[in-house]
C-alpha positions as protocol buffer text, in pm:
chain_id: "A"
residue {
  index: 1
  type: MET
  ca { x: 9086 y: 10409 z: 9671 }
}
residue {
  index: 2
  type: THR
  ca { x: 8811 y: 10474 z: 9921 }
}
residue {
  index: 3
  type: PHE
  ca { x: 8857 y: 10704 z: 10217 }
}
residue {
  index: 4
  type: GLU
  ca { x: 8829 y: 10403 z: 10449 }
}
residue {
  index: 5
  type: GLN
  ca { x: 9112 y: 10223 z: 10268 }
}
residue {
  index: 6
  type: PHE
  ca { x: 9315 y: 10543 z: 10284 }
}
residue {
  index: 7
  type: CYS
  ca { x: 9265 y: 10567 z: 10661 }
}
residue {
  index: 8
  type: THR
  ca { x: 9365 y: 10203 z: 10700 }
}
residue {
  index: 9
  type: LEU
  ca { x: 9692 y: 10275 z: 10519 }
}
residue {
  index: 10
  type: ILE
  ca { x: 9757 y: 10578 z: 10738 }
}
residue {
  index: 11
  type: SER
  ca { x: 9697 y: 10362 z: 11044 }
}
residue {
  index: 12
  type: GLU
  ca { x: 9937 y: 10093 z: 10920 }
}
residue {
  index: 13
  type: ILE
  ca { x: 10209 y: 10345 z: 10832 }
}
residue {
  index: 14
  type: SER
  ca { x: 10179 y: 10564 z: 11143 }
}
residue {
  index: 15
  type: HIS
  ca { x: 10083 y: 10293 z: 11395 }
}
residue {
  index: 16
  type: VAL
  ca { x: 9793 y: 10511 z: 11509 }
}
residue {
  index: 17
  type: PRO
  ca { x: 9484 y: 10299 z: 11586 }
}
residue {
  index: 18
  type: LEU
  ca { x: 9235 y: 10310 z: 11299 }
}
residue {
  index: 19
  type: GLU
  ca { x: 8950 y: 10418 z: 11526 }
}
residue {
  index: 20
  type: GLU
  ca { x: 9140 y: 10739 z: 11608 }
}
residue {
  index: 21
  type: ILE
  ca { x: 9175 y: 10841 z: 11245 }
}
residue {
  index: 22
  type: LYS
  ca { x: 8872 y: 11060 z: 11178 }
}
residue {
  index: 23
  type: GLU
  ca { x: 8811 y: 11284 z: 10876 }
}
residue {
  index: 24
  type: ASP
  ca { x: 8889 y: 11608 z: 11056 }
}
residue {
  index: 25
  type: ALA
  ca { x: 9145 y: 11484 z: 11310 }
}
residue {
  index: 26
  type: SER
  ca { x: 9459 y: 11695 z: 11310 }
}
residue {
  index: 27
  type: PHE
  ca { x: 9758 y: 11480 z: 11222 }
}
residue {
  index: 28
  type: ARG
  ca { x: 9969 y: 11678 z: 11468 }
}
residue {
  index: 29
  type: ASP
  ca { x: 9734 y: 11767 z: 11752 }
}
residue {
  index: 30
  type: ASP
  ca { x: 9490 y: 11474 z: 11756 }
}
residue {
  index: 31
  type: LEU
  ca { x: 9698 y: 11188 z: 11617 }
}
residue {
  index: 32
  type: GLY
  ca { x: 10041 y: 11288 z: 11750 }
}
residue {
  index: 33
  type: ILE
  ca { x: 10212 y: 11270 z: 11411 }
}
residue {
  index: 34
  type: ASP
  ca { x: 10504 y: 11514 z: 11404 }
}
residue {
  index: 35
  type: SER
  ca { x: 10660 y: 11664 z: 11092 }
}
residue {
  index: 36
  type: LEU
  ca { x: 10918 y: 11387 z: 11045 }
}
residue {
  index: 37
  type: GLN
  ca { x: 10652 y: 11117 z: 11083 }
}
residue {
  index: 38
  type: MET
  ca { x: 10432 y: 11309 z: 10837 }
}
residue {
  index: 39
  type: VAL
  ca { x: 10707 y: 11298 z: 10575 }
}
residue {
  index: 40
  type: ASN
  ca { x: 10725 y: 10921 z: 10628 }
}
residue {
  index: 41
  type: VAL
  ca { x: 10346 y: 10890 z: 10596 }
}
residue {
  index: 42
  type: LEU
  ca { x: 10345 y: 11091 z: 10272 }
}
residue {
  index: 43
  type: VAL
  ca { x: 10633 y: 10898 z: 10116 }
}
residue {
  index: 44
  type: GLU
  ca { x: 10487 y: 10559 z: 10208 }
}
residue {
  index: 45
  type: LEU
  ca { x: 10141 y: 10660 z: 10084 }
}
residue {
  index: 46
  type: ALA
  ca { x: 10297 y: 10760 z: 9752 }
}
residue {
  index: 47
  type: GLU
  ca { x: 10489 y: 10433 z: 9730 }
}
residue {
  index: 48
  type: LYS
  ca { x: 10194 y: 10211 z: 9823 }
}
residue {
  index: 49
  type: THR
  ca { x: 9928 y: 10387 z: 9616 }
}
residue {
  index: 50
  type: GLY
  ca { x: 10116 y: 10553 z: 9332 }
}
residue {
  index: 51
  type: ALA
  ca { x: 9976 y: 10889 z: 9437 }
}
residue {
  index: 52
  type: GLY
  ca { x: 10180 y: 11183 z: 9317 }
}
residue {
  index: 53
  type: LEU
  ca { x: 10290 y: 11421 z: 9589 }
}
residue {
  index: 54
  type: GLY
  ca { x: 10339 y: 11705 z: 9339 }
}
residue {
  index: 55
  type: SER
  ca { x: 9980 y: 11813 z: 9397 }
}
residue {
  index: 56
  type: LEU
  ca { x: 10060 y: 11906 z: 9757 }
}
residue {
  index: 57
  type: THR
  ca { x: 10143 y: 12275 z: 9751 }
}
residue {
  index: 58
  type: ASP
  ca { x: 10091 y: 12386 z: 10111 }
}
residue {
  index: 59
  type: SER
  ca { x: 10084 y: 12229 z: 10455 }
}
residue {
  index: 60
  type: GLU
  ca { x: 9712 y: 12293 z: 10500 }
}
residue {
  index: 61
  type: GLN
  ca { x: 9650 y: 12018 z: 10243 }
}
residue {
  index: 62
  type: PHE
  ca { x: 9791 y: 11757 z: 10477 }
}
residue {
  index: 63
  type: SER
  ca { x: 9664 y: 11885 z: 10809 }
}
residue {
  index: 64
  type: THR
  ca { x: 9382 y: 11627 z: 10834 }
}
residue {
  index: 65
  type: PRO
  ca { x: 9311 y: 11290 z: 10670 }
}
residue {
  index: 66
  type: LYS
  ca { x: 9014 y: 11435 z: 10479 }
}
residue {
  index: 67
  type: LYS
  ca { x: 9218 y: 11723 z: 10335 }
}
residue {
  index: 68
  type: LEU
  ca { x: 9506 y: 11495 z: 10241 }
}
residue {
  index: 69
  type: TYR
  ca { x: 9271 y: 11246 z: 10072 }
}
residue {
  index: 70
  type: LYS
  ca { x: 9106 y: 11528 z: 9878 }
}
residue {
  index: 71
  type: ALA
  ca { x: 9442 y: 11673 z: 9771 }
}
residue {
  index: 72
  type: LEU
  ca { x: 9576 y: 11336 z: 9654 }
}
residue {
  index: 73
  type: TYR
  ca { x: 9265 y: 11176 z: 9507 }
}
residue {
  index: 74
  type: GLY
  ca { x: 9018 y: 11457 z: 9451 }
}
residue {
  index: 75
  type: GLY
  ca { x: 8776 y: 11298 z: 9698 }
}
residue {
  index: 76
  type: ASN
  ca { x: 8497 y: 11495 z: 9861 }
}
């Protein structure tokens, strides 16, 4: 999965416009995704992509789209 496809999925799940989802945008501060919404995003990402959430060990890993992508898919 490319980072662009990943961002598209985040947009679809969270209803945040795709153009707002930047690599280093804070899910909470920039995109307005609170902790409950973040749980929903993570669960739906796992369901739609087969990504295992077991690799997420601390909240810093899902603070931005880039960090979450890297944690789930090993992307750069």
